[in-house]
N, C-alpha and C positions, 0 to 999 in steps of 0.2 A: 199468120192468122190462124186462130184455133177454130175447130169445128163448132158450128152453132148447135148446141145441144137442146135448145128449147124449140118446140114445134111452132109456137106462135112467131118466134123470131125467124124461123125458116120461111113460113108463109109470107111474112113481111118482106123478106129478102128476095123472094121469087118475083120476077117481073110479070106483069099481067100477060096472060096468054101462054105463059110457059108452063110446062108440066113438071110433075115430080116423078122420079124414078126410085123404086124401092129395090133394095138388095137384100137377099137372104144368103149370107156368106157361109157356105158349107166348106168342108175340107176338099171335096172333089169338084163341086160345081158352085156357081153363083146363080141363084134364082133371081129373076127380074120381073118386075111389074111396073106399069106406067099408069099415071093418072090421066084423066081428060084435062083439057085446058081450064075448065071451071073448078078443078080440084075437088070433084065430088065422087068419081067412080074409078076404081082400080081395075086394071086388066092385065092378065099374065102376058108376057111377051117372050118367054123362053129362058134358057140357061146358057151360061158360058162355062165351058170345061176349064177348071183351074189349071194353070201352068205356072209360069213365073209371074211375080207381081207386075213387072213391066209390061208383059204381054196382056195380062188381065186388065191393067189400067188402060192400055191402048184401046182394047176392045170396048171397055166401058165408056171411055171418052168419045169414041167414034159414035156410039149409041146416043150419048148425051147430045152431040152435035147434030146427028141425023134427026132425032126425035124432038128437038126443041125443049130440052130438059133445063129447068132453072134451079133444081135442087135435088138432093138425095135424101131418102129416108132409109136408114140402115137398121136392120133388125139386130138388137142387142140381146145375146143369149144369157140373160140374167138367171141366176140360180133360183130355185123355188122359194128360198127364204129371202130373196131380194138382194142378196150379196152378188158381187161380181167376181168371177173366177178368171182363170187364164184365157178362156175363150172370149170373154168380154174384152180383155186386154188386147188380144189379137185383132178383134174387130175394130177397136178404137185405133190401133196402130195402122190398120189397113186404111181407114178413113184419113188419118193424119198424113200417111204417105201419098194418098191420092190427092189430097189438098196441097201437097208440096208441088205437084205437077200442075194442078189447076185449082184456083181458089173458088170452088163451087160450094154453095151453102149445104150443110149437112145437119140432119137431126137424127138422133137415135130413137128407136121405138122398142119397147120391151116386147120381145118375141116369145116369152114363155108360153108354152103349150100351142104355139101356132102350127107346128108340124103335126102334132097329135090331133088337133082339131081338123086340119085339112085331111089327114089320113082317115079319120072317122067318117068325114063326109064322103070321101071316095069309096070307102067300104060300103057305106049306106047306099051309094049309087051303083054298087056292084061292079066296080072296076077291078080288073084282075091285078094281081100283085105286080106283074110286069108293067102294066100301064100306070099303076100308082107310083112305082119307083121312078118312072120316067117323068112324071108330072108333078111330084110332090114339092120340089124346090121352087118352081115357078109359082105354084099355087100358094105356097107359104109366103112368098114375096107379095102376092096379091092380098093375102089375108093381113099381112103386116101393114101394107099401104092403106087398105080400106079402113083398118083400125085408126090409123093416123088421120086419114081424111075425115072420118066420122068425128074424131075428137076436135078437129079444126072447125067442122060445121057446128058442133055443139057449142064451142067457145064463141062463135060468131053470133049465136042466138041471144 
């Protein structure tokens, strides 16, 4: 089964009362954010230190089970001109590998400038460089998820 790439199809595939989990896949960490059951608000829930794929997948699926997750929104690092480079291919492969373990609905969300937007907000809030570095991945996941949730809300109107 291939990943669901359309956000509307993802929302339709998620059982009522289940949440969405957003992932910001970095080289060293995976930032995570979760939606509420009504699919309206995103909240940061932390990061996972990247190790081997199997260990990362085990940790993610544990969170999926514990938190009542019905689908994933994964940030897709599209180039500024809209093209997809090697990082996009890596993210798509991660999703495909995860879905080989468990057939969970997945949608991709364009994450262009999400980290930059989050860092600007953190600088405006006068967070130290050390605190920004620690929180940027999970905040970027929340930014990605909130964008997807807002798009779903707009489509429902």
